[in-house]
mmCIF file of the protein (N, C-alpha, C, O) and its ligand, coordinates in Angstrom:
data_MODEL
# 
_entry.id   MODEL 
# 
loop_
_entity.id 
_entity.type 
_entity.pdbx_number_of_molecules 
1 polymer     1 
2 non-polymer 1 
# 
_entity_poly.entity_id                      1 
_entity_poly.type                           'polypeptide(L)' 
_entity_poly.nstd_linkage                   no 
_entity_poly.nstd_monomer                   no 
_entity_poly.pdbx_seq_one_letter_code       MEKIKKCLSCDEYLLKDICGKCGEKTVNPKPPRYSPEDRFGEYRRKQKEYSK 
_entity_poly.pdbx_seq_one_letter_code_can   MEKIKKCLSCDEYLLKDICGKCGEKTVNPKPPRYSPEDRFGEYRRKQKEYSK 
_entity_poly.pdbx_strand_id                 A 
# 
loop_
_entity_poly_seq.entity_id 
_entity_poly_seq.num 
_entity_poly_seq.mon_id 
_entity_poly_seq.hetero 
1 1  MET n 
1 2  GLU n 
1 3  LYS n 
1 4  ILE n 
1 5  LYS n 
1 6  LYS n 
1 7  CYS n 
1 8  LEU n 
1 9  SER n 
1 10 CYS n 
1 11 ASP n 
1 12 GLU n 
1 13 TYR n 
1 14 LEU n 
1 15 LEU n 
1 16 LYS n 
1 17 ASP n 
1 18 ILE n 
1 19 CYS n 
1 20 GLY n 
1 21 LYS n 
1 22 CYS n 
1 23 GLY n 
1 24 GLU n 
1 25 LYS n 
1 26 THR n 
1 27 VAL n 
1 28 ASN n 
1 29 PRO n 
1 30 LYS n 
1 31 PRO n 
1 32 PRO n 
1 33 ARG n 
1 34 TYR n 
1 35 SER n 
1 36 PRO n 
1 37 GLU n 
1 38 ASP n 
1 39 ARG n 
1 40 PHE n 
1 41 GLY n 
1 42 GLU n 
1 43 TYR n 
1 44 ARG n 
1 45 ARG n 
1 46 LYS n 
1 47 GLN n 
1 48 LYS n 
1 49 GLU n 
1 50 TYR n 
1 51 SER n 
1 52 LYS n 
# 
loop_
_struct_asym.id 
_struct_asym.entity_id 
A 1 
B 2 
# 
loop_
_chem_comp.id 
_chem_comp.type 
_chem_comp.mon_nstd_flag 
ARG 'L-peptide linking' y 
ASN 'L-peptide linking' y 
ASP 'L-peptide linking' y 
CYS 'L-peptide linking' y 
GLN 'L-peptide linking' y 
GLU 'L-peptide linking' y 
GLY 'peptide linking'   y 
ILE 'L-peptide linking' y 
LEU 'L-peptide linking' y 
LYS 'L-peptide linking' y 
MET 'L-peptide linking' y 
PHE 'L-peptide linking' y 
PRO 'L-peptide linking' y 
SER 'L-peptide linking' y 
THR 'L-peptide linking' y 
TYR 'L-peptide linking' y 
VAL 'L-peptide linking' y 
ZN  non-polymer         . 
# 
_pdbx_entity_nonpoly.entity_id   2 
_pdbx_entity_nonpoly.name        ? 
_pdbx_entity_nonpoly.comp_id     ZN 
# 
_pdbx_nonpoly_scheme.asym_id         B 
_pdbx_nonpoly_scheme.entity_id       2 
_pdbx_nonpoly_scheme.mon_id          ZN 
_pdbx_nonpoly_scheme.ndb_seq_num     1 
_pdbx_nonpoly_scheme.pdb_seq_num     101 
_pdbx_nonpoly_scheme.auth_seq_num    101 
_pdbx_nonpoly_scheme.pdb_mon_id      ZN 
_pdbx_nonpoly_scheme.auth_mon_id     ZN 
_pdbx_nonpoly_scheme.pdb_strand_id   A 
_pdbx_nonpoly_scheme.pdb_ins_code    . 
# 
loop_
_atom_site.group_PDB 
_atom_site.id 
_atom_site.type_symbol 
_atom_site.label_atom_id 
_atom_site.label_alt_id 
_atom_site.label_comp_id 
_atom_site.label_asym_id 
_atom_site.label_entity_id 
_atom_site.label_seq_id 
_atom_site.pdbx_PDB_ins_code 
_atom_site.Cartn_x 
_atom_site.Cartn_y 
_atom_site.Cartn_z 
_atom_site.occupancy 
_atom_site.B_iso_or_equiv 
_atom_site.pdbx_formal_charge 
_atom_site.auth_seq_id 
_atom_site.auth_comp_id 
_atom_site.auth_asym_id 
_atom_site.auth_atom_id 
_atom_site.pdbx_PDB_model_num 
ATOM   1   N  N  . MET A 1 1  ? 0.827   -1.200 -0.001  1.00 0.00 ? 1   MET A N  1 
ATOM   2   C  CA . MET A 1 1  ? -0.007  -0.003 0.006   1.00 0.00 ? 1   MET A CA 1 
ATOM   3   C  C  . MET A 1 1  ? 0.888   1.249  0.013   1.00 0.00 ? 1   MET A C  1 
ATOM   4   O  O  . MET A 1 1  ? 1.858   1.341  0.765   1.00 0.00 ? 1   MET A O  1 
ATOM   5   N  N  . GLU A 1 2  ? 0.534   2.181  -0.830  1.00 0.00 ? 2   GLU A N  1 
ATOM   6   C  CA . GLU A 1 2  ? 1.330   3.416  -0.906  1.00 0.00 ? 2   GLU A CA 1 
ATOM   7   C  C  . GLU A 1 2  ? 0.877   4.395  0.170   1.00 0.00 ? 2   GLU A C  1 
ATOM   8   O  O  . GLU A 1 2  ? -0.300  4.492  0.519   1.00 0.00 ? 2   GLU A O  1 
ATOM   9   N  N  . LYS A 1 3  ? 1.870   5.109  0.674   1.00 0.00 ? 3   LYS A N  1 
ATOM   10  C  CA . LYS A 1 3  ? 1.565   6.112  1.689   1.00 0.00 ? 3   LYS A CA 1 
ATOM   11  C  C  . LYS A 1 3  ? 1.240   7.448  1.013   1.00 0.00 ? 3   LYS A C  1 
ATOM   12  O  O  . LYS A 1 3  ? 2.016   7.983  0.221   1.00 0.00 ? 3   LYS A O  1 
ATOM   13  N  N  . ILE A 1 4  ? 0.105   7.938  1.350   1.00 0.00 ? 4   ILE A N  1 
ATOM   14  C  CA . ILE A 1 4  ? -0.297  9.238  0.756   1.00 0.00 ? 4   ILE A CA 1 
ATOM   15  C  C  . ILE A 1 4  ? 0.265   10.349 1.622   1.00 0.00 ? 4   ILE A C  1 
ATOM   16  O  O  . ILE A 1 4  ? 0.243   10.289 2.851   1.00 0.00 ? 4   ILE A O  1 
ATOM   17  N  N  . LYS A 1 5  ? 0.767   11.359 0.942   1.00 0.00 ? 5   LYS A N  1 
ATOM   18  C  CA . LYS A 1 5  ? 1.294   12.517 1.649   1.00 0.00 ? 5   LYS A CA 1 
ATOM   19  C  C  . LYS A 1 5  ? 0.549   13.764 1.157   1.00 0.00 ? 5   LYS A C  1 
ATOM   20  O  O  . LYS A 1 5  ? -0.153  13.747 0.146   1.00 0.00 ? 5   LYS A O  1 
ATOM   21  N  N  . LYS A 1 6  ? 0.733   14.816 1.904   1.00 0.00 ? 6   LYS A N  1 
ATOM   22  C  CA . LYS A 1 6  ? 0.059   16.054 1.521   1.00 0.00 ? 6   LYS A CA 1 
ATOM   23  C  C  . LYS A 1 6  ? 1.009   17.228 1.578   1.00 0.00 ? 6   LYS A C  1 
ATOM   24  O  O  . LYS A 1 6  ? 1.766   17.391 2.535   1.00 0.00 ? 6   LYS A O  1 
ATOM   25  N  N  . CYS A 1 7  ? 0.961   18.038 0.546   1.00 0.00 ? 7   CYS A N  1 
ATOM   26  C  CA . CYS A 1 7  ? 1.728   19.290 0.541   1.00 0.00 ? 7   CYS A CA 1 
ATOM   27  C  C  . CYS A 1 7  ? 0.825   20.391 1.146   1.00 0.00 ? 7   CYS A C  1 
ATOM   28  O  O  . CYS A 1 7  ? -0.245  20.706 0.625   1.00 0.00 ? 7   CYS A O  1 
ATOM   29  N  N  . LEU A 1 8  ? 1.297   20.943 2.239   1.00 0.00 ? 8   LEU A N  1 
ATOM   30  C  CA . LEU A 1 8  ? 0.466   21.946 2.909   1.00 0.00 ? 8   LEU A CA 1 
ATOM   31  C  C  . LEU A 1 8  ? 0.451   23.256 2.147   1.00 0.00 ? 8   LEU A C  1 
ATOM   32  O  O  . LEU A 1 8  ? -0.507  24.021 2.259   1.00 0.00 ? 8   LEU A O  1 
ATOM   33  N  N  . SER A 1 9  ? 1.472   23.524 1.387   1.00 0.00 ? 9   SER A N  1 
ATOM   34  C  CA . SER A 1 9  ? 1.544   24.782 0.616   1.00 0.00 ? 9   SER A CA 1 
ATOM   35  C  C  . SER A 1 9  ? 0.546   24.753 -0.559  1.00 0.00 ? 9   SER A C  1 
ATOM   36  O  O  . SER A 1 9  ? -0.182  25.716 -0.800  1.00 0.00 ? 9   SER A O  1 
ATOM   37  N  N  . CYS A 1 10 ? 0.536   23.612 -1.284  1.00 0.00 ? 10  CYS A N  1 
ATOM   38  C  CA . CYS A 1 10 ? -0.349  23.540 -2.446  1.00 0.00 ? 10  CYS A CA 1 
ATOM   39  C  C  . CYS A 1 10 ? -1.693  22.941 -2.075  1.00 0.00 ? 10  CYS A C  1 
ATOM   40  O  O  . CYS A 1 10 ? -2.629  22.983 -2.874  1.00 0.00 ? 10  CYS A O  1 
ATOM   41  N  N  . ASP A 1 11 ? -1.804  22.382 -0.871  1.00 0.00 ? 11  ASP A N  1 
ATOM   42  C  CA . ASP A 1 11 ? -3.026  21.719 -0.409  1.00 0.00 ? 11  ASP A CA 1 
ATOM   43  C  C  . ASP A 1 11 ? -3.374  20.602 -1.379  1.00 0.00 ? 11  ASP A C  1 
ATOM   44  O  O  . ASP A 1 11 ? -4.526  20.462 -1.790  1.00 0.00 ? 11  ASP A O  1 
ATOM   45  N  N  . GLU A 1 12 ? -2.357  19.793 -1.750  1.00 0.00 ? 12  GLU A N  1 
ATOM   46  C  CA . GLU A 1 12 ? -2.592  18.702 -2.672  1.00 0.00 ? 12  GLU A CA 1 
ATOM   47  C  C  . GLU A 1 12 ? -2.013  17.414 -2.117  1.00 0.00 ? 12  GLU A C  1 
ATOM   48  O  O  . GLU A 1 12 ? -1.028  17.432 -1.378  1.00 0.00 ? 12  GLU A O  1 
ATOM   49  N  N  . TYR A 1 13 ? -2.631  16.294 -2.479  1.00 0.00 ? 13  TYR A N  1 
ATOM   50  C  CA . TYR A 1 13 ? -2.137  14.996 -2.049  1.00 0.00 ? 13  TYR A CA 1 
ATOM   51  C  C  . TYR A 1 13 ? -1.213  14.435 -3.096  1.00 0.00 ? 13  TYR A C  1 
ATOM   52  O  O  . TYR A 1 13 ? -1.487  14.519 -4.293  1.00 0.00 ? 13  TYR A O  1 
ATOM   53  N  N  . LEU A 1 14 ? -0.098  13.851 -2.636  1.00 0.00 ? 14  LEU A N  1 
ATOM   54  C  CA . LEU A 1 14 ? 0.797   13.197 -3.541  1.00 0.00 ? 14  LEU A CA 1 
ATOM   55  C  C  . LEU A 1 14 ? 1.540   12.089 -2.807  1.00 0.00 ? 14  LEU A C  1 
ATOM   56  O  O  . LEU A 1 14 ? 1.400   11.918 -1.596  1.00 0.00 ? 14  LEU A O  1 
ATOM   57  N  N  . LEU A 1 15 ? 2.324   11.349 -3.561  1.00 0.00 ? 15  LEU A N  1 
ATOM   58  C  CA . LEU A 1 15 ? 2.990   10.168 -2.990  1.00 0.00 ? 15  LEU A CA 1 
ATOM   59  C  C  . LEU A 1 15 ? 4.463   10.409 -2.728  1.00 0.00 ? 15  LEU A C  1 
ATOM   60  O  O  . LEU A 1 15 ? 5.153   9.497  -2.272  1.00 0.00 ? 15  LEU A O  1 
ATOM   61  N  N  . LYS A 1 16 ? 4.964   11.585 -2.996  1.00 0.00 ? 16  LYS A N  1 
ATOM   62  C  CA . LYS A 1 16 ? 6.361   11.857 -2.831  1.00 0.00 ? 16  LYS A CA 1 
ATOM   63  C  C  . LYS A 1 16 ? 6.652   12.587 -1.534  1.00 0.00 ? 16  LYS A C  1 
ATOM   64  O  O  . LYS A 1 16 ? 5.762   13.203 -0.947  1.00 0.00 ? 16  LYS A O  1 
ATOM   65  N  N  . ASP A 1 17 ? 7.909   12.518 -1.082  1.00 0.00 ? 17  ASP A N  1 
ATOM   66  C  CA . ASP A 1 17 ? 8.283   13.220 0.146   1.00 0.00 ? 17  ASP A CA 1 
ATOM   67  C  C  . ASP A 1 17 ? 8.469   14.722 -0.099  1.00 0.00 ? 17  ASP A C  1 
ATOM   68  O  O  . ASP A 1 17 ? 8.360   15.538 0.816   1.00 0.00 ? 17  ASP A O  1 
ATOM   69  N  N  . ILE A 1 18 ? 8.747   15.048 -1.331  1.00 0.00 ? 18  ILE A N  1 
ATOM   70  C  CA . ILE A 1 18 ? 8.922   16.460 -1.687  1.00 0.00 ? 18  ILE A CA 1 
ATOM   71  C  C  . ILE A 1 18 ? 7.916   16.830 -2.770  1.00 0.00 ? 18  ILE A C  1 
ATOM   72  O  O  . ILE A 1 18 ? 7.735   16.102 -3.745  1.00 0.00 ? 18  ILE A O  1 
ATOM   73  N  N  . CYS A 1 19 ? 7.275   17.959 -2.582  1.00 0.00 ? 19  CYS A N  1 
ATOM   74  C  CA . CYS A 1 19 ? 6.301   18.403 -3.580  1.00 0.00 ? 19  CYS A CA 1 
ATOM   75  C  C  . CYS A 1 19 ? 7.037   18.825 -4.840  1.00 0.00 ? 19  CYS A C  1 
ATOM   76  O  O  . CYS A 1 19 ? 8.032   19.547 -4.787  1.00 0.00 ? 19  CYS A O  1 
ATOM   77  N  N  . GLY A 1 20 ? 6.523   18.355 -5.988  1.00 0.00 ? 20  GLY A N  1 
ATOM   78  C  CA . GLY A 1 20 ? 7.176   18.693 -7.244  1.00 0.00 ? 20  GLY A CA 1 
ATOM   79  C  C  . GLY A 1 20 ? 6.836   20.120 -7.699  1.00 0.00 ? 20  GLY A C  1 
ATOM   80  O  O  . GLY A 1 20 ? 7.511   20.682 -8.562  1.00 0.00 ? 20  GLY A O  1 
ATOM   81  N  N  . LYS A 1 21 ? 5.801   20.685 -7.118  1.00 0.00 ? 21  LYS A N  1 
ATOM   82  C  CA . LYS A 1 21 ? 5.394   22.034 -7.537  1.00 0.00 ? 21  LYS A CA 1 
ATOM   83  C  C  . LYS A 1 21 ? 6.152   23.111 -6.817  1.00 0.00 ? 21  LYS A C  1 
ATOM   84  O  O  . LYS A 1 21 ? 6.691   24.023 -7.445  1.00 0.00 ? 21  LYS A O  1 
ATOM   85  N  N  . CYS A 1 22 ? 6.204   23.018 -5.485  1.00 0.00 ? 22  CYS A N  1 
ATOM   86  C  CA . CYS A 1 22 ? 6.788   24.107 -4.709  1.00 0.00 ? 22  CYS A CA 1 
ATOM   87  C  C  . CYS A 1 22 ? 8.074   23.679 -4.005  1.00 0.00 ? 22  CYS A C  1 
ATOM   88  O  O  . CYS A 1 22 ? 8.794   24.523 -3.471  1.00 0.00 ? 22  CYS A O  1 
ATOM   89  N  N  . GLY A 1 23 ? 8.372   22.378 -3.997  1.00 0.00 ? 23  GLY A N  1 
ATOM   90  C  CA . GLY A 1 23 ? 9.603   21.916 -3.373  1.00 0.00 ? 23  GLY A CA 1 
ATOM   91  C  C  . GLY A 1 23 ? 9.511   21.763 -1.857  1.00 0.00 ? 23  GLY A C  1 
ATOM   92  O  O  . GLY A 1 23 ? 10.504  21.449 -1.200  1.00 0.00 ? 23  GLY A O  1 
ATOM   93  N  N  . GLU A 1 24 ? 8.333   21.983 -1.310  1.00 0.00 ? 24  GLU A N  1 
ATOM   94  C  CA . GLU A 1 24 ? 8.150   21.846 0.132   1.00 0.00 ? 24  GLU A CA 1 
ATOM   95  C  C  . GLU A 1 24 ? 8.083   20.359 0.521   1.00 0.00 ? 24  GLU A C  1 
ATOM   96  O  O  . GLU A 1 24 ? 7.694   19.505 -0.275  1.00 0.00 ? 24  GLU A O  1 
ATOM   97  N  N  . LYS A 1 25 ? 8.469   20.089 1.747   1.00 0.00 ? 25  LYS A N  1 
ATOM   98  C  CA . LYS A 1 25 ? 8.342   18.726 2.250   1.00 0.00 ? 25  LYS A CA 1 
ATOM   99  C  C  . LYS A 1 25 ? 6.883   18.410 2.483   1.00 0.00 ? 25  LYS A C  1 
ATOM   100 O  O  . LYS A 1 25 ? 6.139   19.235 3.013   1.00 0.00 ? 25  LYS A O  1 
ATOM   101 N  N  . THR A 1 26 ? 6.474   17.231 2.092   1.00 0.00 ? 26  THR A N  1 
ATOM   102 C  CA . THR A 1 26 ? 5.096   16.827 2.321   1.00 0.00 ? 26  THR A CA 1 
ATOM   103 C  C  . THR A 1 26 ? 4.961   16.180 3.704   1.00 0.00 ? 26  THR A C  1 
ATOM   104 O  O  . THR A 1 26 ? 5.938   15.717 4.293   1.00 0.00 ? 26  THR A O  1 
ATOM   105 N  N  . VAL A 1 27 ? 3.743   16.163 4.192   1.00 0.00 ? 27  VAL A N  1 
ATOM   106 C  CA . VAL A 1 27 ? 3.468   15.590 5.504   1.00 0.00 ? 27  VAL A CA 1 
ATOM   107 C  C  . VAL A 1 27 ? 2.378   14.545 5.414   1.00 0.00 ? 27  VAL A C  1 
ATOM   108 O  O  . VAL A 1 27 ? 1.650   14.487 4.423   1.00 0.00 ? 27  VAL A O  1 
ATOM   109 N  N  . ASN A 1 28 ? 2.262   13.732 6.424   1.00 0.00 ? 28  ASN A N  1 
ATOM   110 C  CA . ASN A 1 28 ? 1.149   12.815 6.483   1.00 0.00 ? 28  ASN A CA 1 
ATOM   111 C  C  . ASN A 1 28 ? -0.104  13.591 6.801   1.00 0.00 ? 28  ASN A C  1 
ATOM   112 O  O  . ASN A 1 28 ? -0.141  14.331 7.784   1.00 0.00 ? 28  ASN A O  1 
ATOM   113 N  N  . PRO A 1 29 ? -1.148  13.436 5.975   1.00 0.00 ? 29  PRO A N  1 
ATOM   114 C  CA . PRO A 1 29 ? -2.398  14.142 6.273   1.00 0.00 ? 29  PRO A CA 1 
ATOM   115 C  C  . PRO A 1 29 ? -3.011  13.621 7.570   1.00 0.00 ? 29  PRO A C  1 
ATOM   116 O  O  . PRO A 1 29 ? -2.806  12.466 7.943   1.00 0.00 ? 29  PRO A O  1 
ATOM   117 N  N  . LYS A 1 30 ? -3.745  14.464 8.235   1.00 0.00 ? 30  LYS A N  1 
ATOM   118 C  CA . LYS A 1 30 ? -4.286  14.110 9.549   1.00 0.00 ? 30  LYS A CA 1 
ATOM   119 C  C  . LYS A 1 30 ? -5.182  12.901 9.550   1.00 0.00 ? 30  LYS A C  1 
ATOM   120 O  O  . LYS A 1 30 ? -4.993  12.023 10.391  1.00 0.00 ? 30  LYS A O  1 
ATOM   121 N  N  . PRO A 1 31 ? -6.158  12.800 8.649   1.00 0.00 ? 31  PRO A N  1 
ATOM   122 C  CA . PRO A 1 31 ? -6.947  11.567 8.644   1.00 0.00 ? 31  PRO A CA 1 
ATOM   123 C  C  . PRO A 1 31 ? -6.072  10.439 8.188   1.00 0.00 ? 31  PRO A C  1 
ATOM   124 O  O  . PRO A 1 31 ? -5.619  10.446 7.043   1.00 0.00 ? 31  PRO A O  1 
ATOM   125 N  N  . PRO A 1 32 ? -5.806  9.443  9.056   1.00 0.00 ? 32  PRO A N  1 
ATOM   126 C  CA . PRO A 1 32 ? -4.890  8.361  8.709   1.00 0.00 ? 32  PRO A CA 1 
ATOM   127 C  C  . PRO A 1 32 ? -5.425  7.468  7.604   1.00 0.00 ? 32  PRO A C  1 
ATOM   128 O  O  . PRO A 1 32 ? -4.650  6.877  6.853   1.00 0.00 ? 32  PRO A O  1 
ATOM   129 N  N  . ARG A 1 33 ? -6.691  7.370  7.503   1.00 0.00 ? 33  ARG A N  1 
ATOM   130 C  CA . ARG A 1 33 ? -7.260  6.520  6.456   1.00 0.00 ? 33  ARG A CA 1 
ATOM   131 C  C  . ARG A 1 33 ? -7.687  7.389  5.278   1.00 0.00 ? 33  ARG A C  1 
ATOM   132 O  O  . ARG A 1 33 ? -8.541  8.268  5.390   1.00 0.00 ? 33  ARG A O  1 
ATOM   133 N  N  . TYR A 1 34 ? -7.070  7.110  4.176   1.00 0.00 ? 34  TYR A N  1 
ATOM   134 C  CA . TYR A 1 34 ? -7.405  7.877  2.946   1.00 0.00 ? 34  TYR A CA 1 
ATOM   135 C  C  . TYR A 1 34 ? -7.991  6.908  1.941   1.00 0.00 ? 34  TYR A C  1 
ATOM   136 O  O  . TYR A 1 34 ? -7.285  6.065  1.388   1.00 0.00 ? 34  TYR A O  1 
ATOM   137 N  N  . SER A 1 35 ? -9.268  7.032  1.713   1.00 0.00 ? 35  SER A N  1 
ATOM   138 C  CA . SER A 1 35 ? -9.922  6.100  0.790   1.00 0.00 ? 35  SER A CA 1 
ATOM   139 C  C  . SER A 1 35 ? -10.423 6.838  -0.448  1.00 0.00 ? 35  SER A C  1 
ATOM   140 O  O  . SER A 1 35 ? -10.691 8.039  -0.402  1.00 0.00 ? 35  SER A O  1 
ATOM   141 N  N  . PRO A 1 36 ? -10.546 6.111  -1.547  1.00 0.00 ? 36  PRO A N  1 
ATOM   142 C  CA . PRO A 1 36 ? -11.072 6.720  -2.774  1.00 0.00 ? 36  PRO A CA 1 
ATOM   143 C  C  . PRO A 1 36 ? -12.466 7.309  -2.587  1.00 0.00 ? 36  PRO A C  1 
ATOM   144 O  O  . PRO A 1 36 ? -12.863 8.221  -3.313  1.00 0.00 ? 36  PRO A O  1 
ATOM   145 N  N  . GLU A 1 37 ? -13.186 6.800  -1.639  1.00 0.00 ? 37  GLU A N  1 
ATOM   146 C  CA . GLU A 1 37 ? -14.537 7.289  -1.390  1.00 0.00 ? 37  GLU A CA 1 
ATOM   147 C  C  . GLU A 1 37 ? -14.508 8.746  -0.967  1.00 0.00 ? 37  GLU A C  1 
ATOM   148 O  O  . GLU A 1 37 ? -15.395 9.527  -1.312  1.00 0.00 ? 37  GLU A O  1 
ATOM   149 N  N  . ASP A 1 38 ? -13.466 9.104  -0.208  1.00 0.00 ? 38  ASP A N  1 
ATOM   150 C  CA . ASP A 1 38 ? -13.358 10.517 0.216   1.00 0.00 ? 38  ASP A CA 1 
ATOM   151 C  C  . ASP A 1 38 ? -13.211 11.433 -0.977  1.00 0.00 ? 38  ASP A C  1 
ATOM   152 O  O  . ASP A 1 38 ? -13.788 12.518 -1.039  1.00 0.00 ? 38  ASP A O  1 
ATOM   153 N  N  . ARG A 1 39 ? -12.414 10.956 -1.927  1.00 0.00 ? 39  ARG A N  1 
ATOM   154 C  CA . ARG A 1 39 ? -12.193 11.775 -3.120  1.00 0.00 ? 39  ARG A CA 1 
ATOM   155 C  C  . ARG A 1 39 ? -13.495 11.953 -3.897  1.00 0.00 ? 39  ARG A C  1 
ATOM   156 O  O  . ARG A 1 39 ? -13.805 13.038 -4.387  1.00 0.00 ? 39  ARG A O  1 
ATOM   157 N  N  . PHE A 1 40 ? -14.229 10.882 -3.993  1.00 0.00 ? 40  PHE A N  1 
ATOM   158 C  CA . PHE A 1 40 ? -15.508 10.968 -4.708  1.00 0.00 ? 40  PHE A CA 1 
ATOM   159 C  C  . PHE A 1 40 ? -16.481 11.877 -3.988  1.00 0.00 ? 40  PHE A C  1 
ATOM   160 O  O  . PHE A 1 40 ? -17.261 12.591 -4.618  1.00 0.00 ? 40  PHE A O  1 
ATOM   161 N  N  . GLY A 1 41 ? -16.433 11.848 -2.654  1.00 0.00 ? 41  GLY A N  1 
ATOM   162 C  CA . GLY A 1 41 ? -17.289 12.719 -1.895  1.00 0.00 ? 41  GLY A CA 1 
ATOM   163 C  C  . GLY A 1 41 ? -17.002 14.177 -2.155  1.00 0.00 ? 41  GLY A C  1 
ATOM   164 O  O  . GLY A 1 41 ? -17.902 15.003 -2.305  1.00 0.00 ? 41  GLY A O  1 
ATOM   165 N  N  . GLU A 1 42 ? -15.713 14.465 -2.201  1.00 0.00 ? 42  GLU A N  1 
ATOM   166 C  CA . GLU A 1 42 ? -15.287 15.851 -2.470  1.00 0.00 ? 42  GLU A CA 1 
ATOM   167 C  C  . GLU A 1 42 ? -15.701 16.246 -3.877  1.00 0.00 ? 42  GLU A C  1 
ATOM   168 O  O  . GLU A 1 42 ? -16.183 17.355 -4.113  1.00 0.00 ? 42  GLU A O  1 
ATOM   169 N  N  . TYR A 1 43 ? -15.508 15.329 -4.798  1.00 0.00 ? 43  TYR A N  1 
ATOM   170 C  CA . TYR A 1 43 ? -15.843 15.581 -6.199  1.00 0.00 ? 43  TYR A CA 1 
ATOM   171 C  C  . TYR A 1 43 ? -17.324 15.847 -6.348  1.00 0.00 ? 43  TYR A C  1 
ATOM   172 O  O  . TYR A 1 43 ? -17.739 16.747 -7.078  1.00 0.00 ? 43  TYR A O  1 
ATOM   173 N  N  . ARG A 1 44 ? -18.115 15.053 -5.648  1.00 0.00 ? 44  ARG A N  1 
ATOM   174 C  CA . ARG A 1 44 ? -19.565 15.217 -5.771  1.00 0.00 ? 44  ARG A CA 1 
ATOM   175 C  C  . ARG A 1 44 ? -20.003 16.531 -5.170  1.00 0.00 ? 44  ARG A C  1 
ATOM   176 O  O  . ARG A 1 44 ? -20.922 17.173 -5.678  1.00 0.00 ? 44  ARG A O  1 
ATOM   177 N  N  . ARG A 1 45 ? -19.349 16.942 -4.081  1.00 0.00 ? 45  ARG A N  1 
ATOM   178 C  CA . ARG A 1 45 ? -19.702 18.195 -3.480  1.00 0.00 ? 45  ARG A CA 1 
ATOM   179 C  C  . ARG A 1 45 ? -19.412 19.357 -4.454  1.00 0.00 ? 45  ARG A C  1 
ATOM   180 O  O  . ARG A 1 45 ? -20.196 20.299 -4.569  1.00 0.00 ? 45  ARG A O  1 
ATOM   181 N  N  . LYS A 1 46 ? -18.281 19.264 -5.138  1.00 0.00 ? 46  LYS A N  1 
ATOM   182 C  CA . LYS A 1 46 ? -17.915 20.301 -6.094  1.00 0.00 ? 46  LYS A CA 1 
ATOM   183 C  C  . LYS A 1 46 ? -18.893 20.315 -7.251  1.00 0.00 ? 46  LYS A C  1 
ATOM   184 O  O  . LYS A 1 46 ? -19.294 21.381 -7.717  1.00 0.00 ? 46  LYS A O  1 
ATOM   185 N  N  . GLN A 1 47 ? -19.276 19.144 -7.713  1.00 0.00 ? 47  GLN A N  1 
ATOM   186 C  CA . GLN A 1 47 ? -20.247 19.050 -8.802  1.00 0.00 ? 47  GLN A CA 1 
ATOM   187 C  C  . GLN A 1 47 ? -21.541 19.738 -8.413  1.00 0.00 ? 47  GLN A C  1 
ATOM   188 O  O  . GLN A 1 47 ? -22.173 20.419 -9.220  1.00 0.00 ? 47  GLN A O  1 
ATOM   189 N  N  . LYS A 1 48 ? -21.915 19.545 -7.169  1.00 0.00 ? 48  LYS A N  1 
ATOM   190 C  CA . LYS A 1 48 ? -23.188 20.107 -6.688  1.00 0.00 ? 48  LYS A CA 1 
ATOM   191 C  C  . LYS A 1 48 ? -23.105 21.630 -6.728  1.00 0.00 ? 48  LYS A C  1 
ATOM   192 O  O  . LYS A 1 48 ? -24.067 22.303 -7.098  1.00 0.00 ? 48  LYS A O  1 
ATOM   193 N  N  . GLU A 1 49 ? -21.940 22.170 -6.341  1.00 0.00 ? 49  GLU A N  1 
ATOM   194 C  CA . GLU A 1 49 ? -21.779 23.617 -6.361  1.00 0.00 ? 49  GLU A CA 1 
ATOM   195 C  C  . GLU A 1 49 ? -21.859 24.163 -7.776  1.00 0.00 ? 49  GLU A C  1 
ATOM   196 O  O  . GLU A 1 49 ? -22.419 25.230 -8.029  1.00 0.00 ? 49  GLU A O  1 
ATOM   197 N  N  . TYR A 1 50 ? -21.274 23.390 -8.694  1.00 0.00 ? 50  TYR A N  1 
ATOM   198 C  CA . TYR A 1 50 ? -21.259 23.846 -10.091 1.00 0.00 ? 50  TYR A CA 1 
ATOM   199 C  C  . TYR A 1 50 ? -22.673 23.902 -10.677 1.00 0.00 ? 50  TYR A C  1 
ATOM   200 O  O  . TYR A 1 50 ? -23.005 24.788 -11.464 1.00 0.00 ? 50  TYR A O  1 
ATOM   201 N  N  . SER A 1 51 ? -23.489 22.936 -10.271 1.00 0.00 ? 51  SER A N  1 
ATOM   202 C  CA . SER A 1 51 ? -24.795 22.815 -10.916 1.00 0.00 ? 51  SER A CA 1 
ATOM   203 C  C  . SER A 1 51 ? -25.769 23.860 -10.403 1.00 0.00 ? 51  SER A C  1 
ATOM   204 O  O  . SER A 1 51 ? -26.866 24.003 -10.944 1.00 0.00 ? 51  SER A O  1 
ATOM   205 N  N  . LYS A 1 52 ? -25.385 24.590 -9.368  1.00 0.00 ? 52  LYS A N  1 
ATOM   206 C  CA . LYS A 1 52 ? -26.282 25.585 -8.812  1.00 0.00 ? 52  LYS A CA 1 
ATOM   207 C  C  . LYS A 1 52 ? -26.526 26.747 -9.769  1.00 0.00 ? 52  LYS A C  1 
ATOM   208 O  O  . LYS A 1 52 ? -27.267 27.673 -9.438  1.00 0.00 ? 52  LYS A O  1 
HETATM 209 ZN ZN . ZN  B 2 .  ? 3.543   22.025 -3.004  1.00 0.00 2 101 ZN  A ZN 1 
# 
């Protein structure tokens, strides 16, 4: 299983220790369990905002 990391500067999730965009060190995101369902939930919320 790959460890997901998060760049706090870009607010993006990635799998590297260093962010390729800003060069900042990434950290482990606070929620220890990161599931694809969370991503879909976020996506669906955004879709809902768009359709308004
Ligand atoms: Zn970054």
